Each structure stands twice: as C-alpha cells, then as structure tokens.
PDB file of N, H, CA, C and O in Angstrom:
ATOM      1  N   MET A   1     -15.425 -16.347   1.252  1.00  0.00           N
ATOM      2  CA  MET A   1     -14.777 -15.479   0.441  1.00  0.00           C
ATOM      3  C   MET A   1     -15.732 -15.451  -0.750  1.00  0.00           C
ATOM      4  O   MET A   1     -15.866 -16.441  -1.469  1.00  0.00           O
ATOM      5  N   ALA A   2     -16.398 -14.302  -0.956  1.00  0.00           N
ATOM      6  H   ALA A   2     -16.289 -13.497  -0.372  1.00  0.00           H
ATOM      7  CA  ALA A   2     -17.346 -14.252  -2.186  1.00  0.00           C
ATOM      8  C   ALA A   2     -16.865 -14.588  -3.563  1.00  0.00           C
ATOM      9  O   ALA A   2     -15.700 -14.210  -3.686  1.00  0.00           O
ATOM     10  N   ARG A   3     -17.275 -15.090  -4.514  1.00  0.00           N
ATOM     11  H   ARG A   3     -18.221 -15.397  -4.414  1.00  0.00           H
ATOM     12  CA  ARG A   3     -16.840 -15.201  -5.971  1.00  0.00           C
ATOM     13  C   ARG A   3     -17.487 -13.973  -6.351  1.00  0.00           C
ATOM     14  O   ARG A   3     -18.653 -13.918  -6.744  1.00  0.00           O
ATOM     15  N   LYS A   4     -16.547 -12.778  -6.202  1.00  0.00           N
ATOM     16  H   LYS A   4     -15.600 -12.823  -5.883  1.00  0.00           H
ATOM     17  CA  LYS A   4     -16.789 -11.560  -7.252  1.00  0.00           C
ATOM     18  C   LYS A   4     -15.603 -11.087  -7.629  1.00  0.00           C
ATOM     19  O   LYS A   4     -14.553 -11.450  -7.100  1.00  0.00           O
ATOM     20  N   CYS A   5     -15.673 -10.279  -8.528  1.00  0.00           N
ATOM     21  H   CYS A   5     -16.526  -9.984  -8.958  1.00  0.00           H
ATOM     22  CA  CYS A   5     -14.457  -9.722  -9.056  1.00  0.00           C
ATOM     23  C   CYS A   5     -14.386  -8.348  -8.368  1.00  0.00           C
ATOM     24  O   CYS A   5     -15.255  -7.480  -8.441  1.00  0.00           O
ATOM     25  N   GLU A   6     -13.004  -8.260  -7.557  1.00  0.00           N
ATOM     26  H   GLU A   6     -12.298  -8.965  -7.497  1.00  0.00           H
ATOM     27  CA  GLU A   6     -12.814  -7.123  -6.879  1.00  0.00           C
ATOM     28  C   GLU A   6     -12.162  -5.966  -7.756  1.00  0.00           C
ATOM     29  O   GLU A   6     -11.677  -5.043  -7.102  1.00  0.00           O
ATOM     30  N   LEU A   7     -12.090  -5.893  -8.976  1.00  0.00           N
ATOM     31  H   LEU A   7     -12.484  -6.643  -9.507  1.00  0.00           H
ATOM     32  CA  LEU A   7     -11.723  -4.717  -9.625  1.00  0.00           C
ATOM     33  C   LEU A   7     -12.830  -3.544  -9.768  1.00  0.00           C
ATOM     34  O   LEU A   7     -14.024  -3.810  -9.629  1.00  0.00           O
ATOM     35  N   ASN A   8     -12.484  -2.542  -9.985  1.00  0.00           N
ATOM     36  H   ASN A   8     -11.514  -2.326 -10.097  1.00  0.00           H
ATOM     37  CA  ASN A   8     -13.386  -1.496  -9.750  1.00  0.00           C
ATOM     38  C   ASN A   8     -14.160  -1.214 -10.903  1.00  0.00           C
ATOM     39  O   ASN A   8     -15.207  -0.571 -10.817  1.00  0.00           O
ATOM     40  N   TYR A   9     -13.700  -1.669 -12.024  1.00  0.00           N
ATOM     41  H   TYR A   9     -12.850  -2.191 -12.094  1.00  0.00           H
ATOM     42  CA  TYR A   9     -14.593  -1.249 -13.034  1.00  0.00           C
ATOM     43  C   TYR A   9     -15.493  -2.562 -13.504  1.00  0.00           C
ATOM     44  O   TYR A   9     -16.349  -2.418 -14.376  1.00  0.00           O
ATOM     45  N   CYS A  10     -15.257  -3.833 -12.889  1.00  0.00           N
ATOM     46  H   CYS A  10     -14.561  -3.951 -12.180  1.00  0.00           H
ATOM     47  CA  CYS A  10     -15.973  -4.885 -13.635  1.00  0.00           C
ATOM     48  C   CYS A  10     -17.350  -5.274 -12.462  1.00  0.00           C
ATOM     49  O   CYS A  10     -18.548  -5.182 -12.730  1.00  0.00           O
ATOM     50  N   LYS A  11     -16.786  -5.685 -11.235  1.00  0.00           N
ATOM     51  H   LYS A  11     -15.813  -5.759 -11.018  1.00  0.00           H
ATOM     52  CA  LYS A  11     -17.736  -6.075 -10.026  1.00  0.00           C
ATOM     53  C   LYS A  11     -18.664  -7.155 -10.573  1.00  0.00           C
ATOM     54  O   LYS A  11     -19.844  -7.210 -10.226  1.00  0.00           O
ATOM     55  N   LYS A  12     -18.006  -8.186 -11.606  1.00  0.00           N
ATOM     56  H   LYS A  12     -17.048  -8.141 -11.888  1.00  0.00           H
ATOM     57  CA  LYS A  12     -18.898  -9.231 -11.805  1.00  0.00           C
ATOM     58  C   LYS A  12     -18.880 -10.278 -10.603  1.00  0.00           C
ATOM     59  O   LYS A  12     -17.951 -10.525  -9.834  1.00  0.00           O
ATOM     60  N   SER A  13     -20.303 -10.886 -10.658  1.00  0.00           N
ATOM     61  H   SER A  13     -21.057 -10.686 -11.282  1.00  0.00           H
ATOM     62  CA  SER A  13     -20.639 -11.695  -9.523  1.00  0.00           C
ATOM     63  C   SER A  13     -21.680 -12.726  -9.973  1.00  0.00           C
ATOM     64  O   SER A  13     -22.005 -12.896 -11.148  1.00  0.00           O
ATOM     65  N   ASN A  14     -22.135 -13.348  -9.000  1.00  0.00           N
ATOM     66  H   ASN A  14     -21.871 -13.210  -8.046  1.00  0.00           H
ATOM     67  CA  ASN A  14     -22.904 -14.706  -9.403  1.00  0.00           C
ATOM     68  C   ASN A  14     -24.374 -14.037  -9.726  1.00  0.00           C
ATOM     69  O   ASN A  14     -24.846 -12.962  -9.357  1.00  0.00           O
ATOM     70  N   HIS A  15     -24.952 -15.146 -10.605  1.00  0.00           N
ATOM     71  H   HIS A  15     -24.568 -16.019 -10.905  1.00  0.00           H
ATOM     72  CA  HIS A  15     -26.472 -14.687 -10.960  1.00  0.00           C
ATOM     73  C   HIS A  15     -27.144 -16.055 -11.437  1.00  0.00           C
ATOM     74  O   HIS A  15     -26.655 -17.078 -11.916  1.00  0.00           O
ATOM     75  N   THR A  16     -28.392 -15.698 -11.138  1.00  0.00           N
ATOM     76  H   THR A  16     -28.789 -14.867 -10.750  1.00  0.00           H
ATOM     77  CA  THR A  16     -29.377 -17.101 -11.242  1.00  0.00           C
ATOM     78  C   THR A  16     -29.884 -17.183 -12.556  1.00  0.00           C
ATOM     79  O   THR A  16     -30.291 -16.120 -13.025  1.00  0.00           O
ATOM     80  N   ILE A  17     -29.969 -18.347 -13.370  1.00  0.00           N
ATOM     81  H   ILE A  17     -29.638 -19.211 -12.989  1.00  0.00           H
ATOM     82  CA  ILE A  17     -30.922 -18.127 -14.603  1.00  0.00           C
ATOM     83  C   ILE A  17     -31.905 -19.543 -14.173  1.00  0.00           C
ATOM     84  O   ILE A  17     -31.811 -20.328 -13.230  1.00  0.00           O
ATOM     85  N   MET A  18     -32.792 -19.464 -15.236  1.00  0.00           N
ATOM     86  H   MET A  18     -32.868 -18.826 -16.002  1.00  0.00           H
ATOM     87  CA  MET A  18     -33.950 -20.621 -15.151  1.00  0.00           C
ATOM     88  C   MET A  18     -33.441 -21.569 -16.133  1.00  0.00           C
ATOM     89  O   MET A  18     -32.935 -21.180 -17.185  1.00  0.00           O
ATOM     90  N   ARG A  19     -33.544 -22.653 -15.865  1.00  0.00           N
ATOM     91  H   ARG A  19     -33.955 -22.969 -15.010  1.00  0.00           H
ATOM     92  CA  ARG A  19     -33.501 -23.694 -16.730  1.00  0.00           C
ATOM     93  C   ARG A  19     -34.619 -24.475 -17.227  1.00  0.00           C
ATOM     94  O   ARG A  19     -35.412 -24.916 -16.394  1.00  0.00           O
ATOM     95  N   ARG A  20     -34.802 -24.713 -18.460  1.00  0.00           N
ATOM     96  H   ARG A  20     -34.159 -24.355 -19.137  1.00  0.00           H
ATOM     97  CA  ARG A  20     -35.956 -25.253 -19.037  1.00  0.00           C
ATOM     98  C   ARG A  20     -35.559 -26.545 -19.835  1.00  0.00           C
ATOM     99  O   ARG A  20     -34.422 -26.610 -20.304  1.00  0.00           O
ATOM    100  N   LYS A  21     -36.484 -27.618 -20.016  1.00  0.00           N
ATOM    101  H   LYS A  21     -37.407 -27.565 -19.635  1.00  0.00           H
ATOM    102  CA  LYS A  21     -36.359 -28.803 -20.548  1.00  0.00           C
ATOM    103  C   LYS A  21     -37.260 -28.934 -21.448  1.00  0.00           C
ATOM    104  O   LYS A  21     -38.420 -28.751 -21.079  1.00  0.00           O
ATOM    105  N   LEU A  22     -37.026 -29.259 -22.776  1.00  0.00           N
ATOM    106  H   LEU A  22     -36.084 -29.407 -23.075  1.00  0.00           H
ATOM    107  CA  LEU A  22     -38.417 -29.491 -23.692  1.00  0.00           C
ATOM    108  C   LEU A  22     -38.765 -30.854 -23.330  1.00  0.00           C
ATOM    109  O   LEU A  22     -37.951 -31.764 -23.174  1.00  0.00           O
ATOM    110  N   LEU A  23     -40.177 -30.950 -23.192  1.00  0.00           N
ATOM    111  H   LEU A  23     -40.839 -30.211 -23.319  1.00  0.00           H
ATOM    112  CA  LEU A  23     -40.838 -31.965 -22.833  1.00  0.00           C
ATOM    113  C   LEU A  23     -42.075 -32.309 -23.618  1.00  0.00           C
ATOM    114  O   LEU A  23     -43.101 -31.690 -23.334  1.00  0.00           O
ATOM    115  N   ARG A  24     -42.107 -33.162 -24.512  1.00  0.00           N
ATOM    116  H   ARG A  24     -41.274 -33.664 -24.742  1.00  0.00           H
ATOM    117  CA  ARG A  24     -43.430 -33.270 -25.319  1.00  0.00           C
ATOM    118  C   ARG A  24     -44.096 -32.019 -26.034  1.00  0.00           C
ATOM    119  O   ARG A  24     -45.268 -31.852 -26.372  1.00  0.00           O
ATOM    120  N   GLY A  25     -42.875 -31.106 -26.172  1.00  0.00           N
ATOM    121  H   GLY A  25     -41.923 -31.241 -25.897  1.00  0.00           H
ATOM    122  CA  GLY A  25     -43.487 -30.041 -27.358  1.00  0.00           C
ATOM    123  C   GLY A  25     -43.725 -28.732 -26.435  1.00  0.00           C
ATOM    124  O   GLY A  25     -43.986 -27.609 -26.866  1.00  0.00           O
ATOM    125  N   ASN A  26     -43.570 -29.140 -24.942  1.00  0.00           N
ATOM    126  H   ASN A  26     -43.358 -30.053 -24.591  1.00  0.00           H
ATOM    127  CA  ASN A  26     -43.779 -28.120 -24.104  1.00  0.00           C
ATOM    128  C   ASN A  26     -42.394 -27.861 -23.164  1.00  0.00           C
ATOM    129  O   ASN A  26     -41.616 -28.758 -22.839  1.00  0.00           O
ATOM    130  N   TYR A  27     -42.273 -26.520 -22.823  1.00  0.00           N
ATOM    131  H   TYR A  27     -42.905 -25.792 -23.086  1.00  0.00           H
ATOM    132  CA  TYR A  27     -41.052 -26.394 -21.928  1.00  0.00           C
ATOM    133  C   TYR A  27     -41.412 -26.625 -20.723  1.00  0.00           C
ATOM    134  O   TYR A  27     -42.507 -26.195 -20.362  1.00  0.00           O
ATOM    135  N   ASN A  28     -40.559 -27.379 -19.779  1.00  0.00           N
ATOM    136  H   ASN A  28     -39.669 -27.728 -20.072  1.00  0.00           H
ATOM    137  CA  ASN A  28     -40.825 -27.478 -18.343  1.00  0.00           C
ATOM    138  C   ASN A  28     -39.723 -26.915 -17.884  1.00  0.00           C
ATOM    139  O   ASN A  28     -38.588 -27.024 -18.347  1.00  0.00           O
ATOM    140  N   PRO A  29     -40.192 -26.109 -16.658  1.00  0.00           N
ATOM    141  CA  PRO A  29     -39.106 -25.408 -15.918  1.00  0.00           C
ATOM    142  C   PRO A  29     -38.388 -26.515 -14.764  1.00  0.00           C
ATOM    143  O   PRO A  29     -39.019 -27.098 -13.882  1.00  0.00           O
ATOM    144  N   VAL A  30     -37.313 -26.598 -14.953  1.00  0.00           N
ATOM    145  H   VAL A  30     -36.801 -26.124 -15.670  1.00  0.00           H
ATOM    146  CA  VAL A  30     -36.745 -27.772 -14.121  1.00  0.00           C
ATOM    147  C   VAL A  30     -36.019 -27.056 -12.795  1.00  0.00           C
ATOM    148  O   VAL A  30     -35.507 -27.788 -11.949  1.00  0.00           O
ATOM    149  N   GLY A  31     -35.995 -25.798 -12.660  1.00  0.00           N
ATOM    150  H   GLY A  31     -36.411 -25.204 -13.348  1.00  0.00           H
ATOM    151  CA  GLY A  31     -35.299 -25.231 -11.565  1.00  0.00           C
ATOM    152  C   GLY A  31     -34.400 -24.276 -11.702  1.00  0.00           C
ATOM    153  O   GLY A  31     -34.373 -23.790 -12.832  1.00  0.00           O
ATOM    154  N   GLU A  32     -33.546 -23.776 -10.826  1.00  0.00           N
ATOM    155  H   GLU A  32     -33.568 -24.171  -9.907  1.00  0.00           H
ATOM    156  CA  GLU A  32     -32.627 -22.691 -11.174  1.00  0.00           C
ATOM    157  C   GLU A  32     -31.287 -23.071 -11.102  1.00  0.00           C
ATOM    158  O   GLU A  32     -30.971 -23.917 -10.265  1.00  0.00           O
ATOM    159  N   LYS A  33     -30.440 -22.581 -11.848  1.00  0.00           N
ATOM    160  H   LYS A  33     -30.697 -21.895 -12.528  1.00  0.00           H
ATOM    161  CA  LYS A  33     -28.763 -22.756 -11.917  1.00  0.00           C
ATOM    162  C   LYS A  33     -28.090 -21.292 -11.667  1.00  0.00           C
ATOM    163  O   LYS A  33     -28.348 -20.197 -12.165  1.00  0.00           O
ATOM    164  N   THR A  34     -27.218 -21.664 -10.791  1.00  0.00           N
ATOM    165  H   THR A  34     -27.009 -22.554 -10.386  1.00  0.00           H
ATOM    166  CA  THR A  34     -26.485 -20.419 -10.538  1.00  0.00           C
ATOM    167  C   THR A  34     -24.981 -20.303 -11.431  1.00  0.00           C
ATOM    168  O   THR A  34     -24.109 -21.172 -11.430  1.00  0.00           O
ATOM    169  N   GLN A  35     -24.939 -19.095 -12.126  1.00  0.00           N
ATOM    170  H   GLN A  35     -25.648 -18.390 -12.127  1.00  0.00           H
ATOM    171  CA  GLN A  35     -23.579 -19.246 -12.934  1.00  0.00           C
ATOM    172  C   GLN A  35     -22.735 -18.452 -12.021  1.00  0.00           C
ATOM    173  O   GLN A  35     -23.210 -17.502 -11.397  1.00  0.00           O
ATOM    174  N   ARG A  36     -21.622 -18.772 -11.930  1.00  0.00           N
ATOM    175  H   ARG A  36     -21.236 -19.543 -12.437  1.00  0.00           H
ATOM    176  CA  ARG A  36     -20.534 -17.936 -11.488  1.00  0.00           C
ATOM    177  C   ARG A  36     -19.090 -17.592 -12.360  1.00  0.00           C
ATOM    178  O   ARG A  36     -18.582 -18.378 -13.160  1.00  0.00           O
ATOM    179  N   PRO A  37     -18.576 -16.293 -12.032  1.00  0.00           N
ATOM    180  CA  PRO A  37     -17.805 -15.899 -12.878  1.00  0.00           C
ATOM    181  C   PRO A  37     -16.285 -16.825 -12.652  1.00  0.00           C
ATOM    182  O   PRO A  37     -16.073 -17.459 -11.619  1.00  0.00           O
ATOM    183  N   ASN A  38     -15.500 -16.774 -13.583  1.00  0.00           N
ATOM    184  H   ASN A  38     -15.673 -16.259 -14.423  1.00  0.00           H
ATOM    185  CA  ASN A  38     -14.121 -17.298 -13.565  1.00  0.00           C
ATOM    186  C   ASN A  38     -13.256 -16.399 -12.775  1.00  0.00           C
ATOM    187  O   ASN A  38     -12.635 -15.496 -13.336  1.00  0.00           O
ATOM    188  N   VAL A  39     -13.180 -16.610 -11.426  1.00  0.00           N
ATOM    189  H   VAL A  39     -13.684 -17.343 -10.970  1.00  0.00           H
ATOM    190  CA  VAL A  39     -12.605 -15.617 -10.591  1.00  0.00           C
ATOM    191  C   VAL A  39     -11.357 -16.307 -10.306  1.00  0.00           C
ATOM    192  O   VAL A  39     -11.358 -17.460  -9.877  1.00  0.00           O
ATOM    193  N   GLN A  40     -10.041 -15.497 -10.579  1.00  0.00           N
ATOM    194  H   GLN A  40     -10.040 -14.559 -10.928  1.00  0.00           H
ATOM    195  CA  GLN A  40      -8.668 -16.305 -10.157  1.00  0.00           C
ATOM    196  C   GLN A  40      -8.140 -15.129  -9.131  1.00  0.00           C
ATOM    197  O   GLN A  40      -8.624 -13.998  -9.176  1.00  0.00           O
ATOM    198  N   LYS A  41      -7.151 -15.482  -8.246  1.00  0.00           N
ATOM    199  H   LYS A  41      -6.759 -16.401  -8.209  1.00  0.00           H
ATOM    200  CA  LYS A  41      -5.971 -14.734  -7.734  1.00  0.00           C
ATOM    201  C   LYS A  41      -5.037 -13.977  -8.430  1.00  0.00           C
ATOM    202  O   LYS A  41      -4.119 -14.489  -9.071  1.00  0.00           O
ATOM    203  N   PHE A  42      -5.274 -12.475  -8.310  1.00  0.00           N
ATOM    204  H   PHE A  42      -6.019 -12.058  -7.789  1.00  0.00           H
ATOM    205  CA  PHE A  42      -4.412 -11.873  -9.154  1.00  0.00           C
ATOM    206  C   PHE A  42      -3.743 -10.719  -8.410  1.00  0.00           C
ATOM    207  O   PHE A  42      -4.335  -9.892  -7.716  1.00  0.00           O
ATOM    208  N   SER A  43      -2.232 -10.780  -8.681  1.00  0.00           N
ATOM    209  H   SER A  43      -1.750 -11.452  -9.244  1.00  0.00           H
ATOM    210  CA  SER A  43      -1.429  -9.741  -7.987  1.00  0.00           C
ATOM    211  C   SER A  43      -1.283  -8.291  -8.643  1.00  0.00           C
ATOM    212  O   SER A  43      -0.802  -8.303  -9.777  1.00  0.00           O
ATOM    213  N   MET A  44      -1.511  -7.446  -8.283  1.00  0.00           N
ATOM    214  H   MET A  44      -1.902  -7.436  -7.362  1.00  0.00           H
ATOM    215  CA  MET A  44      -1.598  -6.255  -8.863  1.00  0.00           C
ATOM    216  C   MET A  44       0.064  -5.716  -8.943  1.00  0.00           C
ATOM    217  O   MET A  44       0.919  -6.300  -8.277  1.00  0.00           O
ATOM    218  N   PRO A  45       0.373  -4.674  -9.731  1.00  0.00           N
ATOM    219  CA  PRO A  45       1.692  -4.187  -9.856  1.00  0.00           C
ATOM    220  C   PRO A  45       2.298  -3.517  -8.559  1.00  0.00           C
ATOM    221  O   PRO A  45       3.510  -3.543  -8.348  1.00  0.00           O
ATOM    222  N   ASP A  46       1.449  -2.950  -7.747  1.00  0.00           N
ATOM    223  H   ASP A  46       0.464  -2.929  -7.918  1.00  0.00           H
ATOM    224  CA  ASP A  46       1.834  -2.460  -6.490  1.00  0.00           C
ATOM    225  C   ASP A  46       1.870  -3.608  -5.339  1.00  0.00           C
ATOM    226  O   ASP A  46       2.160  -3.282  -4.188  1.00  0.00           O
ATOM    227  N   GLY A  47       1.593  -4.860  -5.644  1.00  0.00           N
ATOM    228  H   GLY A  47       1.358  -5.126  -6.578  1.00  0.00           H
ATOM    229  CA  GLY A  47       1.873  -5.980  -4.745  1.00  0.00           C
ATOM    230  C   GLY A  47       0.714  -6.397  -4.000  1.00  0.00           C
ATOM    231  O   GLY A  47       0.828  -7.356  -3.236  1.00  0.00           O
ATOM    232  N   LYS A  48      -0.500  -5.740  -4.138  1.00  0.00           N
ATOM    233  H   LYS A  48      -0.592  -4.961  -4.759  1.00  0.00           H
ATOM    234  CA  LYS A  48      -1.630  -6.096  -3.660  1.00  0.00           C
ATOM    235  C   LYS A  48      -2.454  -7.260  -4.328  1.00  0.00           C
ATOM    236  O   LYS A  48      -2.707  -7.187  -5.531  1.00  0.00           O
ATOM    237  N   LYS A  49      -2.918  -8.431  -3.511  1.00  0.00           N
ATOM    238  H   LYS A  49      -2.712  -8.491  -2.534  1.00  0.00           H
ATOM    239  CA  LYS A  49      -3.497  -9.404  -4.221  1.00  0.00           C
ATOM    240  C   LYS A  49      -5.213  -9.334  -4.258  1.00  0.00           C
ATOM    241  O   LYS A  49      -5.851  -9.147  -3.221  1.00  0.00           O
ATOM    242  N   VAL A  50      -5.714  -9.467  -5.274  1.00  0.00           N
ATOM    243  H   VAL A  50      -5.196  -9.619  -6.116  1.00  0.00           H
ATOM    244  CA  VAL A  50      -7.296  -9.364  -5.539  1.00  0.00           C
ATOM    245  C   VAL A  50      -7.704 -10.715  -6.110  1.00  0.00           C
ATOM    246  O   VAL A  50      -7.008 -11.644  -6.522  1.00  0.00           O
ATOM    247  N   MET A  51      -9.055 -10.566  -6.020  1.00  0.00           N
ATOM    248  H   MET A  51      -9.620  -9.811  -5.686  1.00  0.00           H
ATOM    249  CA  MET A  51      -9.854 -11.790  -6.684  1.00  0.00           C
ATOM    250  C   MET A  51     -10.190 -11.123  -8.308  1.00  0.00           C
ATOM    251  O   MET A  51     -10.947 -10.152  -8.293  1.00  0.00           O
ATOM    252  N   ALA A  52      -9.812 -11.462  -9.332  1.00  0.00           N
ATOM    253  H   ALA A  52      -9.197 -12.251  -9.343  1.00  0.00           H
ATOM    254  CA  ALA A  52     -10.397 -10.847 -10.559  1.00  0.00           C
ATOM    255  C   ALA A  52     -10.929 -11.801 -11.457  1.00  0.00           C
ATOM    256  O   ALA A  52     -10.453 -12.936 -11.491  1.00  0.00           O
ATOM    257  N   CYS A  53     -11.961 -11.428 -12.263  1.00  0.00           N
ATOM    258  H   CYS A  53     -12.348 -10.506 -12.236  1.00  0.00           H
ATOM    259  CA  CYS A  53     -12.269 -12.258 -13.426  1.00  0.00           C
ATOM    260  C   CYS A  53     -11.153 -12.560 -14.554  1.00  0.00           C
ATOM    261  O   CYS A  53     -10.242 -11.738 -14.654  1.00  0.00           O
ATOM    262  N   THR A  54     -11.160 -13.522 -15.287  1.00  0.00           N
ATOM    263  H   THR A  54     -11.900 -14.189 -15.206  1.00  0.00           H
ATOM    264  CA  THR A  54      -9.928 -13.679 -16.196  1.00  0.00           C
ATOM    265  C   THR A  54     -10.091 -12.815 -17.416  1.00  0.00           C
ATOM    266  O   THR A  54      -9.163 -12.738 -18.221  1.00  0.00           O
ATOM    267  N   GLN A  55     -11.242 -12.145 -17.606  1.00  0.00           N
ATOM    268  H   GLN A  55     -11.996 -12.207 -16.953  1.00  0.00           H
ATOM    269  CA  GLN A  55     -11.241 -11.076 -18.680  1.00  0.00           C
ATOM    270  C   GLN A  55     -10.750  -9.974 -18.323  1.00  0.00           C
ATOM    271  O   GLN A  55     -10.080  -9.230 -19.039  1.00  0.00           O
ATOM    272  N   CYS A  56     -11.113  -9.762 -16.965  1.00  0.00           N
ATOM    273  H   CYS A  56     -11.657 -10.366 -16.383  1.00  0.00           H
ATOM    274  CA  CYS A  56     -10.112  -8.463 -16.244  1.00  0.00           C
ATOM    275  C   CYS A  56      -8.948  -8.761 -16.377  1.00  0.00           C
ATOM    276  O   CYS A  56      -8.272  -7.959 -17.021  1.00  0.00           O
ATOM    277  N   ILE A  57      -8.428  -9.704 -15.967  1.00  0.00           N
ATOM    278  H   ILE A  57      -8.977 -10.356 -15.444  1.00  0.00           H
ATOM    279  CA  ILE A  57      -6.830 -10.030 -16.027  1.00  0.00           C
ATOM    280  C   ILE A  57      -6.349  -9.844 -17.509  1.00  0.00           C
ATOM    281  O   ILE A  57      -5.525  -8.965 -17.763  1.00  0.00           O
ATOM    282  N   ARG A  58      -6.813 -10.599 -18.420  1.00  0.00           N
ATOM    283  H   ARG A  58      -7.482 -11.313 -18.214  1.00  0.00           H
ATOM    284  CA  ARG A  58      -6.460 -10.265 -19.777  1.00  0.00           C
ATOM    285  C   ARG A  58      -6.229  -8.860 -19.965  1.00  0.00           C
ATOM    286  O   ARG A  58      -5.150  -8.326 -20.225  1.00  0.00           O
ATOM    287  N   ALA A  59      -7.488  -8.247 -19.788  1.00  0.00           N
ATOM    288  H   ALA A  59      -8.364  -8.680 -19.577  1.00  0.00           H
ATOM    289  CA  ALA A  59      -7.349  -6.757 -20.232  1.00  0.00           C
ATOM    290  C   ALA A  59      -6.627  -5.979 -19.562  1.00  0.00           C
ATOM    291  O   ALA A  59      -6.425  -4.887 -20.093  1.00  0.00           O
ATOM    292  N   PHE A  60      -6.029  -6.211 -18.286  1.00  0.00           N
ATOM    293  H   PHE A  60      -6.194  -7.098 -17.854  1.00  0.00           H
ATOM    294  CA  PHE A  60      -5.266  -5.507 -17.542  1.00  0.00           C
ATOM    295  C   PHE A  60      -3.801  -5.884 -17.981  1.00  0.00           C
ATOM    296  O   PHE A  60      -2.929  -5.023 -18.099  1.00  0.00           O
ATOM    297  N   GLU A  61      -3.608  -7.064 -18.188  1.00  0.00           N
ATOM    298  H   GLU A  61      -4.316  -7.763 -18.092  1.00  0.00           H
ATOM    299  CA  GLU A  61      -2.207  -7.309 -18.892  1.00  0.00           C
ATOM    300  C   GLU A  61      -1.918  -6.753 -19.994  1.00  0.00           C
ATOM    301  O   GLU A  61      -0.836  -6.225 -20.252  1.00  0.00           O
ATOM    302  N   LYS A  62      -3.092  -6.854 -20.890  1.00  0.00           N
ATOM    303  H   LYS A  62      -3.970  -7.283 -20.680  1.00  0.00           H
ATOM    304  CA  LYS A  62      -2.847  -6.336 -22.329  1.00  0.00           C
ATOM    305  C   LYS A  62      -2.458  -4.777 -22.224  1.00  0.00           C
ATOM    306  O   LYS A  62      -1.494  -4.310 -22.830  1.00  0.00           O
ATOM    307  N   HIS A  63      -3.313  -4.013 -21.386  1.00  0.00           N
ATOM    308  H   HIS A  63      -4.096  -4.392 -20.894  1.00  0.00           H
ATOM    309  CA  HIS A  63      -2.914  -2.458 -20.977  1.00  0.00           C
ATOM    310  C   HIS A  63      -1.842  -2.337 -20.729  1.00  0.00           C
ATOM    311  O   HIS A  63      -1.291  -1.365 -21.246  1.00  0.00           O
ATOM    312  N   GLN A  64      -1.145  -3.092 -19.978  1.00  0.00           N
ATOM    313  H   GLN A  64      -1.593  -3.881 -19.557  1.00  0.00           H
ATOM    314  CA  GLN A  64       0.090  -3.009 -19.212  1.00  0.00           C
ATOM    315  C   GLN A  64       1.328  -3.174 -20.188  1.00  0.00           C
ATOM    316  O   GLN A  64       2.450  -2.675 -20.095  1.00  0.00           O
ATOM    317  N   THR A  65       0.818  -3.989 -21.117  1.00  0.00           N
ATOM    318  H   THR A  65      -0.093  -4.395 -21.193  1.00  0.00           H
ATOM    319  CA  THR A  65       2.151  -4.496 -22.088  1.00  0.00           C
ATOM    320  C   THR A  65       2.202  -3.167 -23.454  1.00  0.00           C
ATOM    321  O   THR A  65       3.230  -2.848 -24.050  1.00  0.00           O
ATOM    322  N   THR A  66       0.960  -2.632 -23.671  1.00  0.00           N
ATOM    323  H   THR A  66       0.125  -2.891 -23.186  1.00  0.00           H
ATOM    324  CA  THR A  66       0.995  -1.574 -24.298  1.00  0.00           C
ATOM    325  C   THR A  66       1.643  -0.283 -23.977  1.00  0.00           C
ATOM    326  O   THR A  66       2.037   0.411 -24.914  1.00  0.00           O
ATOM    327  N   GLU A  67       1.812   0.153 -22.637  1.00  0.00           N
ATOM    328  H   GLU A  67       1.492  -0.411 -21.876  1.00  0.00           H
ATOM    329  CA  GLU A  67       2.020   1.141 -22.201  1.00  0.00           C
ATOM    330  C   GLU A  67       3.666   0.893 -21.815  1.00  0.00           C
ATOM    331  O   GLU A  67       4.318   1.792 -21.283  1.00  0.00           O
TER     332      GLU A  67
END
C-alpha cells in the first residue's frame, strides 16, 4: 500500500530531499532522505475507508462541523 493521500484535492505523497552536513566550513552532501506524509485510515461519511493525510482529515472534519 502506497503512503499517499487518496483524497481528490491533496494527492500528497513521498518526496526525496538532499541532506547536507557542515564539515569544516564546507557542506558535505551525505545522501538523500525520504520524507513521508502522515497518512492515517479515515472513514468517509458514506462509509468508504480511505488513506488520508492528517491535514486533510482536520480540514474535512472542520468543514463538516460548520455545515
């Protein structure tokens, strides 16, 4: 199962960043690091279960309580 937000408006997924370490005044590239989104199981109001990032879950619940 891919760690990806399945909601239509987000589609947040993994991305790679370069890590650097300061070594004697020069930056030393020490490799790549993968950053993953905080994805949780979330049940939609219609009963469907999806994997959604926590930011989308919070926004969705906030939108549901205002209506």
